C-alpha positions in Angstrom: 0.0 0.0 0.0 1.5 3.3 -1.0 1.8 6.1 1.5 1.3 9.8 0.8 4.5 10.4 2.7 6.6 8.3 0.2 7.1 11.1 -2.3 8.5 13.4 0.4 10.6 10.7 1.9 12.2 9.8 -1.5 13.1 13.4 -2.3 14.4 14.1 1.2 16.6 11.0 1.0 17.9 12.1 -2.3 18.7 15.6 -0.9 20.4 14.1 2.1 22.5 11.9 -0.2 23.5 15.0 -2.2 24.8 16.6 1.0 26.9 13.5 1.7 28.2 13.4 -1.8 29.4 17.0 -1.4 31.3 16.0 1.7 33.1 13.1 0.1 36.7 14.0 -0.4 39.7 12.0 -1.9 42.9 14.0 -1.1 45.1 11.8 -3.2 44.4 9.1 -5.8 45.0 5.9 -3.9 45.3 3.0 -6.4 42.6 1.0 -4.7 40.1 3.9 -5.1 41.1 5.0 -8.6 38.3 7.0 -10.3 36.5 7.6 -7.0 36.4 11.4 -7.5 35.0 11.0 -11.0 32.3 8.7 -9.8 31.5 11.1 -7.0 31.2 14.0 -9.5 29.0 11.9 -11.8 26.6 11.0 -9.0 26.4 14.6 -7.8 25.7 15.8 -11.4 22.9 13.1 -11.8 21.3 14.2 -8.5 21.5 17.9 -9.4 20.4 17.7 -13.0 18.0 14.9 -13.2 17.0 13.0 -10.0 16.2 15.8 -7.6 14.4 18.0 -10.2 12.3 15.0 -11.2 11.4 14.0 -7.7 10.5 17.5 -6.7 8.3 18.2 -9.7 6.7 14.8 -9.6 5.4 14.7 -6.0 6.8 16.7 -3.1 5.0 19.7 -1.7 7.4 22.6 -1.0 7.8 23.9 2.5 8.9 27.5 2.3 10.2 28.8 5.6 10.0 32.5 6.6 12.4 33.3 9.4 14.0 36.3 10.9 14.1 38.6 14.0 11.2 39.9 15.9 8.9 42.4 14.2 10.6 42.5 10.8 7.5 41.5 8.9 7.7 37.7 8.5 4.0 37.2 9.2 3.0 40.1 6.9 5.0 38.6 4.1 3.4 35.1 4.7 0.0 36.7 4.5 0.9 38.6 1.3 2.1 35.3 -0.3 -1.1 33.5 0.9 -3.3 36.3 -0.4 -5.2 36.8 2.9 -4.5 37.5 6.6 -3.9 34.0 8.0 -1.0 34.7 10.3 -1.5 37.3 13.1 0.4 40.6 12.8 0.7 43.6 15.0 2.2 47.1 14.4 3.4 47.4 18.0 4.6 44.0 19.3 5.7 40.5 18.0 2.8 38.1 17.7 4.3 34.8 16.3 5.1 32.8 19.4 4.5 29.4 17.7 5.2 28.7 14.0 2.3 28.9 11.6 1.9 26.5 8.7 -0.3 27.9 5.9 -1.4 25.4 3.2 -4.4 24.0 1.3 -5.9 20.8 2.6 -4.6 18.9 -0.4 -1.0 20.1 0.1 -1.2 19.3 3.8 -2.4 15.8 2.9 0.6 15.3 0.6 3.0 16.4 3.4 2.0 13.2 5.3 4.3 12.8 8.3 6.4 15.9 7.7 8.2 17.0 10.9 6.4 20.4 10.8 3.2 18.7 11.9 2.9 18.9 15.7 5.5 21.7 15.9 3.5 24.3 14.0 -0.2 25.5 14.1 -1.8 24.3 10.8 -4.0 26.8 9.1 -5.8 25.4 6.0 -7.0 27.8 3.4 -7.8 27.4 -0.3 -6.2 30.7 -1.1 -2.6 29.4 -0.5 -0.9 28.3 -3.7 -1.4 24.6 -4.2 1.8 22.7 -3.5 3.4 25.4 -1.3 3.3 25.2 2.5 4.3 28.5 4.0 6.0 28.1 7.4 5.9 31.3 9.3 8.6 30.7 12.0 8.9 32.6 15.2 12.0 34.6 16.0 14.6 31.9 16.5 16.5 34.1 19.0 13.5 35.1 21.1 13.2 33.6 24.6 9.9 31.6 24.9 9.4 31.0 21.2 9.3 27.5 19.7 11.3 28.1 16.5 11.4 25.3 14.0 14.5 26.8 12.5 16.4 25.7 15.5 15.7 22.0 14.7 18.3 21.0 12.0 16.4 17.8 11.0 13.4 19.8 9.7 13.5 19.6 5.9 12.8 22.9 4.1 12.5 23.4 0.4 13.4 27.1 0.4 14.3 29.8 2.9 13.0 33.4 3.0 15.1 35.1 5.6 13.5 38.4 6.5 15.1 41.5 7.9 14.6 45.2 7.7 16.5 48.4 6.7 17.3 49.0 10.4 18.2 45.4 11.3 20.3 44.0 8.4 23.5 44.5 10.4 22.5 42.3 13.4 25.1 39.6 14.1 22.4 37.1 14.9 20.9 37.6 11.4 24.3 36.7 9.8 24.6 33.7 12.1 21.2 32.6 10.9 22.1 33.1 7.2 25.3 31.0 7.7 23.3 28.2 9.3 20.5 27.9 6.8 22.8 28.6 3.9 24.8 25.4 4.7 21.8 23.2 4.0 21.8 23.5 0.3 18.2 24.7 -0.1 17.4 27.8 -2.1 17.9 30.9 0.0 16.7 34.6 -0.4 17.2 37.5 1.9 14.2 39.8 2.0 15.0 43.3 3.2 11.8 44.9 4.3 10.7 48.5 5.2 13.2 50.3 3.0 12.9 54.1 3.0 13.2 55.8 -0.4 16.7 55.6 -1.7 18.0 53.3 1.1 18.4 50.2 -1.0 20.9 51.8 -3.3 23.0 52.7 -0.3 22.9 49.4 1.7 22.8 46.8 -1.1 26.6 46.9 -1.9 27.4 46.4 1.8 25.1 43.4 2.1 26.4 41.9 -1.1 30.0 42.2 0.0 29.2 40.6 3.4 27.4 37.7 1.7 30.4 37.1 -0.6 32.8 37.2 2.3 30.8 34.4 4.0 30.6 32.3 0.7 26.9 33.1 0.5 27.1 34.9 -2.9 24.3 32.7 -4.2 21.8 34.3 -1.9 19.1 36.3 -3.8 18.4 39.8 -2.5 14.7 40.8 -2.5 14.1 44.4 -1.5 10.6 45.5 -0.2 10.2 49.3 0.0 8.3 50.8 2.9 4.8 51.9 1.8 3.6 52.9 5.3 0.2 52.2 6.7 -1.0 51.1 10.2 0.2 47.5 9.8 3.1 48.3 7.5 1.6 47.0 4.2 4.0 45.4 1.7 4.4 46.7 -1.9 2.5 44.7 -4.5 5.4 44.7 -7.0 7.8 43.5 -4.3 5.6 40.6 -3.5 5.5 39.7 -7.2 9.3 39.5 -7.2 9.2 37.2 -4.2 6.6 35.0 -5.9 8.7 34.9 -9.1 11.8 33.8 -7.2 9.8 31.0 -5.5 8.3 29.9 -8.8 11.8 29.7 -10.3 13.5 27.9 -7.4 10.7 25.9 -5.7 8.5 24.3 -8.4 5.1 23.2 -7.1 4.1 19.6 -7.8 1.1 18.8 -9.9 0.7 15.2 -9.1 2.0 12.5 -6.7 5.2 10.7 -7.6 4.3 7.6 -9.7 5.9 4.4 -8.3 7.6 3.7 -11.6 9.4 7.0 -11.5 10.6 6.4 -8.0 11.8 3.0 -8.8 13.6 4.2 -11.9 15.6 6.7 -9.9 16.0 5.1 -6.5 17.3 1.7 -7.7 20.4 3.1 -9.6 20.8 5.8 -6.9 21.2 3.2 -4.1 23.9 1.3 -6.1 25.8 4.5 -6.8 25.6 5.5 -3.1 26.9 2.1 -2.0 29.8 2.3 -4.5 30.7 5.8 -3.2 30.7 4.5 0.3 33.0 1.7 -0.7 35.3 4.2 -2.3 35.5 6.3 0.9 36.3 3.3 3.1 39.0 2.1 0.7 40.5 5.6 0.5 40.4 6.0 4.3 42.2 2.7 4.8 44.9 3.8 2.4 45.3 7.1 4.1 45.6 5.4 7.5 48.3 3.0 6.3 50.3 5.8 4.7 50.1 8.1 7.7 51.1 5.2 10.1 54.1 4.4 7.9 55.1 8.1 7.7 54.7 8.7 11.4 57.0 5.8 12.1 59.6 6.9 9.6 59.3 10.5 10.6 60.0 9.6 14.3 63.2 7.9 13.2 64.3 10.9 11.1 63.6 13.4 13.9 65.5 11.3 16.4 68.5 11.2 14.2 68.3 14.9 13.5 68.1 15.7 17.2 71.0 13.4 17.9 73.4 15.5 15.7 73.3 18.6 17.8 77.1 19.1 18.5 79.2 20.1 15.4 82.8 18.9 15.4 84.0 22.5 15.4 82.4 25.9 16.2 81.4 28.1 13.2 84.1 30.6 12.4 81.9 33.6 13.2 81.2 32.2 16.7 84.9 31.6 17.3 85.9 35.1 16.0 83.2 36.8 18.2 84.5 35.0 21.3 88.1 36.0 20.6 87.0 39.6 20.1 85.1 39.6 23.4 88.0 38.3 25.4 90.6 40.5 23.8 92.3 43.2 26.0 89.6 45.7 25.0 86.8 43.2 24.9 83.7 43.2 27.0 84.5 39.8 28.5 88.2 40.3 29.0 88.1 39.7 32.8 85.1 37.4 33.0 85.5 34.7 35.7 83.1 32.2 37.1 83.6 33.2 40.7 82.4 35.8 43.2 79.7 38.2 42.1 81.2 41.0 40.0 81.0 44.7 40.8 78.1 46.5 39.0 80.3 47.9 36.3 81.7 44.4 35.5 78.2 42.8 35.5 76.9 45.5 33.1 79.9 45.0 30.7 79.7 41.2 30.9 75.9 41.3 30.2 76.5 43.4 27.1 79.2 41.0 25.9 77.1 37.9 26.5 74.3 39.5 24.5 76.7 39.9 21.6 77.8 36.3 22.0 74.2 35.2 22.1 73.6 36.8 18.6 76.4 34.6 17.2 74.9 31.6 18.9 71.6 32.4 17.2 73.2 32.3 13.8 75.1 29.1 14.6 71.9 27.4 15.9 70.0 28.5 12.8 72.6 26.9 10.5 72.6 23.7 12.6 68.8 23.5 12.8 68.3 24.1 9.1 70.9 21.5 8.2 69.0 19.0 10.4 65.7 20.0 8.8 67.1 19.6 5.3 68.3 16.1 6.1 64.9 15.2 7.5 63.1 16.6 4.4 65.4 14.6 2.1 64.7 11.4 4.0 60.9 12.0 4.1 60.9 12.9 0.4 62.4 9.5 -0.3 59.6 7.9 1.6 57.0 10.1 -0.3 58.5 9.0 -3.6 58.8 5.4 -2.6 56.8 2.5 -4.2 54.4 2.4 -1.2 53.5 6.1 -1.6 50.9 6.8 -4.4 51.0 10.1 -6.3 49.5 12.9 -4.3 50.7 11.6 -1.0 52.8 14.7 -0.4 49.7 16.9 -0.3 48.1 14.5 2.1 51.0 14.4 4.4 51.3 18.2 4.3 47.6 18.4 5.4 48.5 16.2 8.4 51.5 18.1 9.5 54.2 16.2 7.6 55.0 18.9 5.0 58.4 20.4 4.4 59.2 22.4 7.5 59.8 26.1 7.3 63.2 27.5 7.9 64.1 27.4 11.6 64.7 30.7 13.4 67.9 30.6 15.4 66.5 33.0 18.0 63.3 30.8 18.4 65.3 27.6 18.7 67.7 29.2 21.3 64.7 30.5 23.2 63.4 27.0 23.5 66.9 25.7 24.2 67.4 28.2 27.0 64.2 27.2 28.6 65.1 23.5 28.5 68.6 24.3 29.7 67.4 26.3 32.6 65.2 23.4 33.7 68.2 21.1 33.4 70.6 23.3 35.4 68.1 23.4 38.3 68.8 19.7 38.7 72.6 20.3 38.8 74.2 20.9 42.1 77.5 22.5 43.2 78.6 25.8 44.7 80.7 26.8 41.7 77.8 26.5 39.4 75.7 28.7 41.7 78.5 31.2 41.8 78.7 31.2 38.0 75.0 31.9 37.7 75.4 34.8 40.2 78.3 36.3 38.3 76.8 36.0 34.8 73.1 35.7 35.5 71.2 32.5 34.6 70.7 33.8 31.0 74.4 34.7 30.6 75.5 31.3 31.9 73.1 29.6 29.4 74.7 31.6 26.5 78.2 30.4 27.6 77.1 26.8 27.8 75.4 27.0 24.4 78.6 28.4 22.8 80.6 25.6 24.4 78.0 23.0 23.1 78.4 24.4 19.6 82.1 23.8 19.7 83.6 27.1 20.9 86.8 26.1 22.8 87.1 29.2 24.9 83.7 29.0 26.6 84.4 25.3 27.1 87.7 26.1 29.0 85.9 28.7 31.0 83.3 26.2 32.1 86.0 24.0 33.4 86.5 26.4 36.2 83.3 25.0 37.6 85.1 21.6 38.0 85.8 19.0 35.4 83.1 16.6 36.5 80.4 19.2 36.7 81.5 20.8 33.5 81.0 17.6 31.6 77.6 17.2 33.2 76.6 20.7 32.3 77.7 20.2 28.7 75.7 17.0 28.5 72.7 18.8 29.8 73.2 21.5 27.2 73.3 19.0 24.4 70.2 17.2 25.6 68.4 20.5 25.9 69.3 21.5 22.3 67.9 18.2 21.2 64.6 19.0 22.8 64.6 22.5 21.3 65.2 21.4 17.7 
C-alpha cells in the first residue's frame, strides 16, 4: 500500500544523499580507489540535473520557511504570499510565538508525516498556492518561542530570511544566514521596510558581506516601505518574491508515480553504495600511509636531534669569542667566581648578548641542516613505491610537510628554557657562583657556545670543576635536542 509520505521521503533521502556526496573527499588518488572522485562528481551531477528535479516536480510539496528577527514583517510577508491574513500581525509587538503552517488541505495531505506537523499550528486555506506550505517561524532568537528553524532535521524546500532596513547589520541575522545557507536549499534575503533611496546605499554592503561568507548565491529581494498602520507590503515587491519562489521551488502537480521512484532510486542506491566503498577504501589507504610516515618521521627526527654538536664551532662564533676576550673586549676579565661589581656585570651582560647573537646564527645553521636532512629522507619515503601520487599533499595536510626555515632565535629561546630546567637539577657551589656572576641567562649563552664547539667558553666552564663541567655540557646537548 502506497503512502502519501513516500514522495516526500524519496526526495528528502535524495537531498540528504546530495549533501553527503558534497562532503566526500579524496585528497590523493589511492590506487585502490582510482576513479572515485570522477564517480562522486558523476553521482552529484545526476542528482542535481535529473534526479532531484524529477522527484521535486513529480510529487513533493514545497515547505517555504520564513524566518528572521522579531517584528521585521515575517507574518506580513506570509499573509501577502497567501493572499489573505492567516498569520497574526501587530504594528506594536511581535505576535508569532508558535510557528504557523499555511497550506491548502490537499497540500497538507501530501505532506503526510512531515516534521512540521505537531510543531506548528496548521491553518488550512484554499487561497494558498497549491503545492506550497508557508512556514511562518517565530523569532529563532527570542526567549519563549518555539522556532522550528532551531531544529536541524526539519526539511525545508526554500528559505526566505526576512530583515529590515534597520536590522540588516545584526550579528544574529548573519549567524542565521550561515546556518540555513549550509543546508543546500534555495535561500533569499528579504530586506523589508526600505525608505526611499535606502536600497541603493545598503545593497553593496550586504552583497560584500554575503560574498565574504561564501553566500554569494543568496538572492536579495528588497521591499520598500509603503507605510500604513500595519506596514503594508508593496505589491510589486511581493510579485518579485513569488517569481523567485516559482523559479527555485517548483510546485508539484501530481503524486510521484511508483515507476518514477523505482527508476531513480534503484540506480541511486547502487551508486551510493559504490561511493561509500570508495570512501572506506581511501580511508584505509590514508591510515596506512600516515602510520608508515609517522614511524619513519619519528626515526628521522630522532637522528636529526642526535646530531646537535658540530665537530668545530662556526668561524663567526669563534671570532666573536676572541674579540670579546681581547684586552679591550667586553669579556676580558670574565670569571666564574664571586659576584662582580656592578660595572663588570653590566659589561659582561653586554658581551654575552653579543655572543648570544652569534649563537643564534650558529643554531639557525645547525637546525636548518638537520631539517634539510629530515626533508630529504621523508621525500624519499614520499617518492617510494608504497606512496601513491598525491601523498605529499596528504602528508602536508596532516603536519608532515616540508618544515619552514628554523629561526635561530626561536630555537635558542626553547633551548634556554630547556637548559634552565636542566641546570636546576645540577648541584654545586661553583655553578651557583657562575650563575650569580653571569646571571642565569648569561651562563646559558656560555654553555650554548661551548656545546656548539667554541673552545674558549668550554675552557671557561672547566672552572666549575671537570666533573660538573661535563655534566653541564651533556645537559646543554640534551636541551638542544629537545629544542630542535
